ZABA-454863 format. One record per residue: x, y, z of N, C-alpha, C in turn. Coordinates in steps of 0.05 Angstrom, whole numbers, padded with zeros to 5 digits, always signed. Example, Ala and Ser with C-alpha at 12.3 -4.5 7.8 and 13.67 -1.06 7.14 Angstrom:
2
+00264-00114+00156+00246-00090+00156+00264-00066+00156+00257-00045+00142+00273-00021+00143+00258+00001+00157
// end
This chain:
319
+00173+00501+00772+00169+00493+00746+00177+00468+00739+00161+00449+00726+00176+00422+00715+00183+00428+00689+00205+00416+00681+00216+00424+00655+00216+00391+00641+00204+00393+00622+00197+00365+00602+00212+00367+00575+00228+00344+00570+00241+00342+00547+00223+00325+00525+00210+00336+00503+00198+00323+00488+00213+00317+00462+00220+00293+00459+00235+00284+00431+00216+00286+00407+00222+00288+00388+00209+00291+00367+00182+00312+00364+00192+00334+00382+00167+00355+00383+00158+00370+00353+00175+00368+00338+00167+00376+00316+00145+00365+00297+00144+00337+00304+00129+00318+00287+00103+00318+00300+00088+00303+00290+00054+00300+00293+00049+00298+00326+00053+00270+00336+00052+00271+00363+00065+00283+00381+00094+00286+00374+00109+00303+00394+00098+00336+00399+00093+00344+00373+00075+00373+00371+00057+00376+00393+00036+00355+00394+00016+00360+00408+00026+00358+00439+00043+00342+00445+00054+00336+00471+00064+00365+00482+00082+00375+00464+00104+00397+00469+00080+00420+00473+00067+00422+00462+00044+00447+00462+00026+00442+00484+00015+00421+00494-00004+00418+00514+00014+00421+00541+00036+00409+00544+00054+00412+00568+00059+00443+00568+00066+00456+00550+00070+00485+00555+00045+00502+00565+00024+00492+00550-00006+00507+00563-00010+00499+00586+00001+00481+00601-00005+00475+00630+00021+00483+00649+00035+00496+00637+00054+00512+00654+00081+00497+00657+00088+00480+00639+00116+00469+00638+00133+00483+00628+00160+00484+00627+00180+00491+00615+00184+00468+00592+00187+00473+00568+00187+00450+00548+00216+00453+00532+00228+00434+00531+00251+00431+00518+00243+00410+00491+00245+00417+00467+00242+00408+00442+00264+00397+00432+00267+00366+00435+00295+00353+00423+00285+00341+00395+00304+00353+00381+00305+00337+00353+00315+00354+00332+00310+00344+00308+00332+00359+00283+00314+00387+00280+00290+00398+00284+00279+00420+00281+00266+00429+00305+00260+00455+00308+00251+00462+00331+00220+00455+00329+00209+00454+00357+00180+00452+00357+00160+00472+00359+00138+00467+00368+00117+00492+00366+00120+00508+00394+00136+00502+00408+00138+00521+00433+00165+00512+00447+00170+00529+00470+00196+00520+00484+00224+00526+00471+00243+00513+00483+00271+00516+00472+00275+00493+00454+00286+00500+00431+00301+00474+00411+00328+00470+00428+00329+00436+00427+00353+00424+00430+00360+00408+00412+00384+00415+00391+00383+00401+00369+00393+00368+00375+00384+00348+00356+00389+00324+00362+00381+00305+00341+00405+00294+00331+00401+00275+00304+00399+00248+00321+00376+00237+00325+00370+00209+00338+00390+00187+00327+00397+00187+00302+00406+00165+00288+00439+00168+00291+00446+00189+00306+00476+00192+00310+00485+00197+00338+00471+00216+00351+00480+00234+00372+00465+00223+00396+00477+00229+00421+00468+00228+00448+00456+00255+00451+00432+00258+00462+00417+00284+00465+00432+00295+00493+00429+00325+00495+00431+00338+00517+00404+00344+00530+00403+00330+00554+00377+00331+00566+00382+00348+00592+00403+00365+00592+00404+00382+00618+00383+00392+00626+00379+00395+00653+00354+00408+00661+00325+00391+00664+00329+00375+00649+00295+00360+00646+00293+00347+00667+00266+00347+00672+00257+00332+00699+00249+00306+00687+00229+00307+00664+00217+00283+00652+00226+00285+00618+00229+00258+00611+00232+00257+00584+00207+00245+00569+00196+00252+00553+00173+00241+00538+00185+00236+00505+00191+00211+00500+00203+00202+00472+00186+00202+00455+00181+00217+00441+00158+00214+00414+00173+00209+00386+00201+00213+00387+00211+00213+00361+00217+00182+00350+00213+00183+00329+00210+00157+00314+00219+00161+00282+00227+00139+00270+00229+00140+00238+00199+00118+00232+00184+00131+00220+00157+00114+00210+00159+00109+00180+00140+00091+00175+00138+00077+00145+00140+00053+00142+00137+00038+00118+00135+00014+00115+00152+00004+00092+00185+00006+00100+00201+00005+00074+00209-00023+00068+00220-00028+00045+00228-00051+00036+00245-00062+00053+00241-00092+00062+00260-00103+00077+00292-00101+00067+00311-00097+00085+00337-00099+00077+00346-00070+00058+00325-00054+00059+00337-00032+00047+00350-00013+00064+00361+00010+00054+00370+00035+00067+00351+00042+00086+00327+00051+00074+00310+00059+00093+00301+00044+00119+00302+00016+00114+00300+00000+00136+00321+00001+00157+00346+00001+00148+00370+00008+00167+00370+00036+00180+00361+00056+00167+00355+00082+00176+00335+00083+00201+00318+00066+00196+00293+00060+00213+00307+00053+00242+00320+00030+00239+00334+00018+00259+00354+00035+00276+00369+00055+00263+00386+00071+00275+00371+00091+00291+00351+00100+00283+00332+00123+00302+00317+00102+00323+00303+00082+00315+00281+00074+00331+00294+00054+00353+00315+00045+00348+00335+00024+00369+00358+00036+00375+00378+00045+00358+00401+00053+00369+00397+00083+00385+00378+00100+00370+00365+00126+00381+00361+00120+00409+00346+00101+00412+00331+00099+00437+00353+00091+00458+00372+00073+00451+00398+00070+00468+00412+00094+00480+00417+00111+00460+00429+00140+00461+00410+00153+00484+00386+00158+00479+00368+00175+00494+00367+00161+00523+00364+00134+00527+00366+00122+00550+00391+00129+00569+00414+00131+00552+00438+00131+00567+00436+00167+00573+00426+00181+00560+00427+00212+00566+00408+00217+00588+00383+00202+00592+00365+00206+00613+00375+00201+00640+00393+00185+00646+00408+00179+00669+00395+00182+00693+00371+00167+00698+00355+00162+00718+00330+00175+00717+00326+00194+00698+00304+00209+00695+00279+00196+00688+00254+00201+00695+00228+00184+00689+00223+00185+00655+00225+00165+00640+00221+00171+00612+00193+00157+00609+00178+00166+00591+00152+00162+00576+00164+00154+00547+00160+00129+00543+00164+00119+00515+00143+00113+00495+00140+00131+00477+00117+00119+00457+00123+00098+00441+00112+00078+00443+00116+00056+00422+00090+00054+00408+00085+00032+00399+00059+00028+00379+00043-00002+00382+00023-00006+00379+00007-00032+00379+00017-00051+00355+00037-00041+00336+00048-00056+00318+00066-00076+00325+00071-00071+00352+00091-00092+00365+00081-00117+00370+00055-00124+00372+00039-00146+00376+00044-00165+00350+00045-00195+00363+00043-00212+00342+00019-00207+00327+00024-00209+00302-00002-00213+00280-00015-00238+00281-00037-00242+00267-00056-00264+00262-00078-00264+00271-00094-00287+00278-00121-00291+00288-00119-00291+00316-00101-00288+00327-00098-00292+00358-00106-00266+00369-00114-00247+00353-00116-00219+00365-00149-00215+00359-00161-00234+00356-00192-00237+00353-00206-00223+00380-00193-00228+00399-00202-00221+00428-00187-00194+00431-00193-00183+00455-00183-00157+00463-00155-00164+00467-00138-00147+00464-00112-00145+00463-00096-00135+00491-00089-00150+00509-00078-00138+00536-00048-00137+00527-00038-00119+00548-00007-00119+00543+00011-00142+00547-00004-00164+00557+00016-00189+00552+00011-00207+00529-00004-00198+00513-00003-00208+00484+00022-00214+00475+00032-00231+00461+00061-00236+00452+00072-00215+00433+00093-00203+00436+00108-00185+00424+00129-00201+00404+00123-00208+00381+00140-00223+00363+00127-00220+00333+00145-00230+00318+00136-00234+00290+00124-00216+00278+00134-00187+00283+00124-00162+00269+00131-00164+00236+00110-00153+00224+00109-00155+00196+00128-00138+00180+00135-00118+00195+00153-00098+00178+00173-00084+00196+00194-00070+00185+00214-00060+00197+00206-00041+00221+00184-00026+00216+00174-00010+00235+00162-00023+00264+00151-00042+00258+00140-00059+00282+00166-00076+00293+00183-00085+00279+00206-00096+00292+00223-00076+00307+00229-00055+00297+00243-00036+00307+00232-00019+00331+00202-00017+00331+00197-00008+00358+00192-00029+00379+00185-00052+00377+00191-00077+00391+00223-00075+00399+00239-00071+00388+00265-00077+00397+00273-00052+00415+00266-00024+00406+00267-00003+00421+00252-00001+00451+00228-00011+00446+00214-00012+00472+00220-00030+00490+00240-00053+00483+00247-00069+00501+00272-00062+00515+00284-00040+00504+00310-00025+00518+00299-00007+00545+00272+00004+00528+00257+00023+00549+00252+00012+00574+00232-00017+00571+00223-00032+00589+00247-00037+00611+00269-00049+00597+00291-00058+00610+00303-00041+00630+00300-00007+00623+00315+00013+00635+00291+00024+00657+00271+00014+00658+00247+00020+00675+00229+00043+00664+00227+00043+00644+00208+00069+00628+00181+00058+00628+00160+00077+00626+00132+00075+00622+00128+00070+00591+00117+00049+00576+00117+00050+00549+00087+00050+00542+00080+00066+00525+00052+00072+00514+00052+00057+00489+00030+00040+00488+00024+00033+00454-00005+00036+00447-00004+00058+00427-00024+00069+00416-00033+00057+00391-00050+00057+00381-00055+00042+00355-00069+00062+00335-00058+00067+00312-00067+00090+00293-00074+00111+00302-00054+00130+00305-00056+00154+00319-00069+00177+00298-00090+00188+00305-00103+00206+00285-00105+00234+00299-00108+00254+00283-00118+00280+00288-00108+00298+00278-00113+00329+00284-00102+00352+00267-00078+00351+00260-00065+00355+00239-00038+00351+00233-00027+00329+00226-00039+00302+00225-00030+00284+00214-00020+00283+00192+00007+00275+00180+00016+00277+00157+00018+00250+00139+00009+00229+00152+00015+00201+00141-00013+00185+00133-00030+00183+00158-00047+00156+00150-00073+00172+00135-00087+00194+00140-00106+00199+00124-00098+00203+00092-00077+00221+00090-00062+00226+00060-00062+00196+00047-00054+00181+00062-00052+00151+00046-00076+00139+00043-00095+00143+00057-00121+00132+00056-00139+00146+00033-00132+00171+00031-00143+00187+00005-00128+00180-00018-00107+00175-00017-00088+00167-00037-00100+00145-00054-00111+00127-00040-00121+00098-00049-00147+00104-00066-00157+00124-00061-00187+00124-00075-00182+00132-00107-00190+00111-00120-00188+00110-00147-00217+00112-00167-00220+00129-00182-00240+00134-00195-00270+00126-00181-00270+00140-00156-00291+00138-00138-00294+00115-00122-00273+00097-00125-00275+00073-00112-00247+00064-00091-00254+00055-00065-00235+00048-00047-00239+00016-00045-00220+00003-00048-00214-00026-00045-00204-00034-00016-00218-00050-00003-00211-00058+00023-00205-00085+00028-00187-00099+00045-00186-00125+00046-00205-00137+00064-00222-00155+00052-00241-00167+00069-00264-00156+00079-00285-00166+00093-00301-00156+00107-00293-00133+00129-00312-00119+00136-00308-00098+00154-00300-00111+00182-00286-00099+00198-00276-00111+00227-00279-00094+00244-00275-00094+00270-00273-00076+00291-00242-00066+00300-00238-00040+00302-00209-00031+00302-00208-00011+00326-00190-00014+00339-00181+00008+00359-00168+00031+00341-00173+00059+00352-00156+00077+00338-00151+00095+00365-00131+00115+00361-00119+00127+00382-00124+00159+00374-00140+00180+00387-00138+00207+00382-00115+00219+00392-00096+00233+00376-00073+00244+00387-00081+00259+00415-00098+00274+00423-00109+00281+00449-00101+00262+00468-00119+00238+00465-00116+00219+00482-00088+00206+00490-00073+00205+00469-00048+00195+00471-00028+00221+00492-00034+00245+00480-00024+00264+00495-00032+00270+00523-00054+00260+00536-00061+00262+00563-00046+00238+00578-00041+00219+00559-00031+00191+00571+00005+00200+00571+00009+00213+00557+00042+00215+00559+00049+00236+00580+00028+00258+00584+00039+00275+00608+00030+00264+00633+00013+00245+00634+00004+00228+00662+00023+00208+00670+00032+00193+00652+00046+00171+00653+00075+00174+00669+00086+00194+00675+00110+00194+00689+00105+00181+00716+00080+00187+00735+00073+00173+00753+00061+00149+00757+00061+00137+00730+00057+00106+00730+00072+00088+00739+00068+00060+00743+00086+00042+00749+00101+00039+00725+00123+00026+00727+00139+00018+00696+00128-00004+00683+00130-00001+00661+00118-00022+00645+00097-00018+00619+00085-00031+00601+00073-00025+00581+00043-00020+00585+00027-00001+00572+00004+00009+00574-00009+00013+00549-00030-00001+00537-00042+00006+00516-00058+00029+00518-00061+00046+00493-00075+00069+00496-00090+00071+00468-00117+00074+00470-00139+00079+00455-00166+00094+00461-00178+00099+00444-00203+00115+00444-00221+00096+00465-00246+00110+00473-00261+00099+00491-00273+00070+00479-00277+00070+00454-00297+00047+00444-00281+00039+00414-00277+00014+00409-00269+00009+00382-00288+00016+00359-00281+00018+00334-00297+00031+00311-00302+00007+00288-00321+00010+00280-00331-00012+00255-00314+00002+00233-00292-00014+00221-00273-00002+00200-00291+00012+00177-00307+00001+00166-00323+00014+00141-00334+00039+00150-00351+00039+00170-00364+00058+00184-00347+00084+00186-00320+00079+00195-00297+00100+00204-00286+00106+00181-00286+00094+00158-00274+00106+00144-00290+00120+00117-00311+00113+00122-00334+00133+00106-00336+00157+00119-00335+00159+00149-00335+00184+00161-00316+00198+00156-00289+00189+00154-00265+00204+00148-00269+00220+00115-00275+00196+00101-00283+00205+00069-00300+00230+00071-00323+00228+00083-00345+00248+00084-00331+00273+00092-00315+00270+00121-00305+00299+00129-00282+00308+00113-00273+00297+00092-00256+00307+00072-00269+00311+00043-00293+00313+00046-00308+00313+00018-00302+00296+00000-00293+00273+00001-00286+00254-00017-00310+00235-00019-00321+00228-00041-00345+00210-00047-00330+00186-00059-00339+00163-00045-00323+00138-00056-00339+00119-00047-00344+00098-00066-00355+00074-00056-00335+00052-00044-00340+00036-00025-00323+00016-00012-00329-00008-00026-00311-00026-00037-00317-00055-00043-00293-00069-00026-00299-00089-00023-00285-00111-00008-00272-00133-00029-00247-00132-00023-00227-00148-00037-00224-00173-00019-00228-00201-00026-00220-00221-00007-00194-00219+00004-00192-00225+00028-00165-00221+00045-00141-00233+00034-00149-00262+00022-00127-00275+00011-00116-00266-00009-00132-00253-00030-00123-00237-00052-00108-00216-00049-00115-00199-00028-00100-00174-00016-00073-00181-00011-00075-00201+00005-00048-00213+00019-00028-00220-00003-00038-00237-00025-00021-00244-00046-00011-00222-00064-00026-00200-00068-00021-00178-00083+00001-00160-00068-00002-00164-00036+00018-00147-00026+00048-00160-00026+00044-00184-00021+00070-00204-00021+00085-00196-00053+00065-00195-00074+00079-00189-00102+00088-00161-00101+00074-00141-00090+00083-00115-00091+00105-00111-00076+00112-00125-00053+00139-00123-00034+00161-00133-00053+00155-00155-00067+00177-00172-00080+00185-00148-00105+00169-00140-00118+00173-00117-00141+00189-00096-00129+00183-00089-00104+00194-00060-00097+00222-00065-00088+00229-00092-00090+00257-00097-00079+00275-00085-00105+00263-00087-00131+00279-00073-00150+00280-00041-00148+00264-00027-00130+00267-00004-00130+00265+00007-00100+00286-00005-00082+00288-00005-00053+00285+00028-00041+00287+00044-00057+00288+00067-00046+00257+00086-00043+00240+00067-00057+00208+00075-00050+00199+00056-00035+00176+00062-00023+00157+00043-00008+00136+00029-00024+00132+00006-00021+00114-00008-00039+00082-00002-00040+00072-00001-00057+00049+00011-00056+00027-00003-00036+00027-00028-00033+00015-00047-00015+00031-00064-00001+00030-00070+00023+00049-00089+00039+00034-00106+00054+00042-00124+00063+00027-00149+00083+00021-00133+00112+00038-00117+00116+00029-00101+00138+00010-00086+00135+00005-00071+00115-00018-00053+00108-00043-00069+00106-00047-00096+00098-00067-00111+00096-00073-00120+00122-00055-00127+00133-00059-00138+00165-00075-00115+00175-00068-00089+00184-00078-00072+00195-00107-00064+00189-00116-00070+00167-00143-00065+00157-00161-00093+00154-00147-00116+00153-00166-00138+00145-00168-00153+00179-00153-00149+00190-00160-00163+00221-00167-00144+00243-00187-00156+00258-00199-00142+00281-00175-00137+00301-00166-00114+00312-00148-00106+00333-00165-00086+00348-00170-00096+00372-00185-00085+00396-00166-00084+00420-00155-00057+00430-00140-00056+00450-00154-00057+00475-00145-00073+00496-00154-00073+00524-00140-00050+00539-00154-00025+00548-00141-00007+00561-00145-00002+00589-00153-00024+00599-00158-00021+00629-00135-00015+00646-00114-00025+00638-00086-00019+00653-00082+00009+00654-00081+00026+00635-00082+00052+00636-00103+00067+00653-00130+00059+00649-00153+00070+00663-00145+00064+00696-00132+00043+00700-00131+00038+00730-00113+00061+00739-00096+00072+00724-00080+00095+00734-00095+00119+00736-00116+00121+00726-00130+00144+00730-00134+00159+00703-00127+00147+00683-00125+00156+00655-00151+00152+00645-00164+00173+00626-00189+00169+00616-00186+00181+00586-00194+00163+00565-00200+00176+00536-00223+00190+00531-00224+00214+00528-00243+00232+00522-00251+00235+00495-00229+00239+00476-00234+00244+00448-00247+00219+00433-00261+00222+00410-00269+00203+00393-00263+00213+00364-00269+00195+00348-00268+00202+00315-00287+00219+00307-00312+00217+00325-00335+00237+00317-00327+00266+00319-00304+00270+00333-00299+00299+00342-00285+00315+00317-00269+00292+00306-00258+00304+00280-00277+00301+00250-00295+00277+00250-00308+00274+00227-00330+00287+00227-00345+00297+00246-00367+00311+00250-00393+00291+00250-00389+00261+00250-00407+00240+00245-00429+00247+00265-00452+00251+00255-00477+00254+00271-00479+00282+00282-00464+00302+00271-00467+00328+00280-00477+00343+00252-00486+00335+00229-00497+00351+00206-00473+00360+00192-00481+00377+00175-00461+00391+00155-00440+00411+00169-00454+00427+00188-00437+00444+00203-00415+00431+00216-00421+00409+00230-00402+00390+00242-00378+00383+00227-00387+00375+00202-00367+00366+00180-00347+00390+00172-00360+00407+00169-00347+00433+00161-00324+00443+00184-00333+00440+00204-00315+00449+00227-00290+00431+00230-00299+00403+00218-00278+00384+00227-00259+00388+00205-00265+00392+00179-00246+00398+00156-00226+00420+00163-00244+00441+00177-00224+00469+00180-00202+00463+00206-00207+00440+00223-00193+00429+00243-00168+00417+00233-00167+00410+00213-00147+00394+00199-00150+00367+00197-00129+00352+00190-00134+00320+00179-00139+00308+00206-00150+00283+00200-00155+00260+00218-00141+00236+00206-00137+00218+00219-00127+00194+00208-00130+00166+00221-00131+00145+00204-00135+00122+00213-00120+00100+00197-00111+00077+00207-00101+00057+00189-00089+00038+00206
// end
């Protein structure tokens, strides 16, 4: 029986990986501060300790500090302690075991150069926030150690605690403001990422984009998510330049209260205002196929019954 150590198994992505691995007959070690949904709990504080990976045949590293903290804040420093220094500790403990390291498309250089499909050779630099910078630094360590690095974008699915709640919180008075006109965006169903995590141990070392079979029209996707959650809201487009100016001002003001994240940030505007479509042909060449789409969650095109089933299944997310 294969033993898989899943870090961050109590979190959104890690819990899906752990549960799916166990359902397929693997013994699962849930490595992190809290127990995962299955298997044996191995306590680990990624910000301070070297994990005990005894008995593991494979390591899937999903643990990460997420968010969009104020630059120079304690939260940003804590993010580096987990995403970079924690990675170094994990790789030391892995000691030659195969490692699948879950990164993010946030590592890619922002700007209009992403108007075409983004392959894995797109520049990794100039990230807009601490999350992108620390994920880029962490994955550089993982790549140097010979790991397989997965780069999903905007992971959504049942149990997501971040993206859809954030989206819904931005609806005010039946109105949702979005930066600029609609664009095409890649999103990644958590099941598609999970399949990649469990298959990637046999792939050649390196980086791989992971996303749904086709990109989505931003506004159509958001409307579908709002409908699935029973939220009635009109979408209105704010000029992207105005949104960026507002985000810069909000981030400057947030420095006065560094313990809280700004309401609006340059990263958040960039994620929604510019087209980001991932080229997943490299992962497909290894036999991976994305089967899930946003419609499986929102019930779009399935009528009221499909939307009701979607709400019962739990949250979905995009961003």
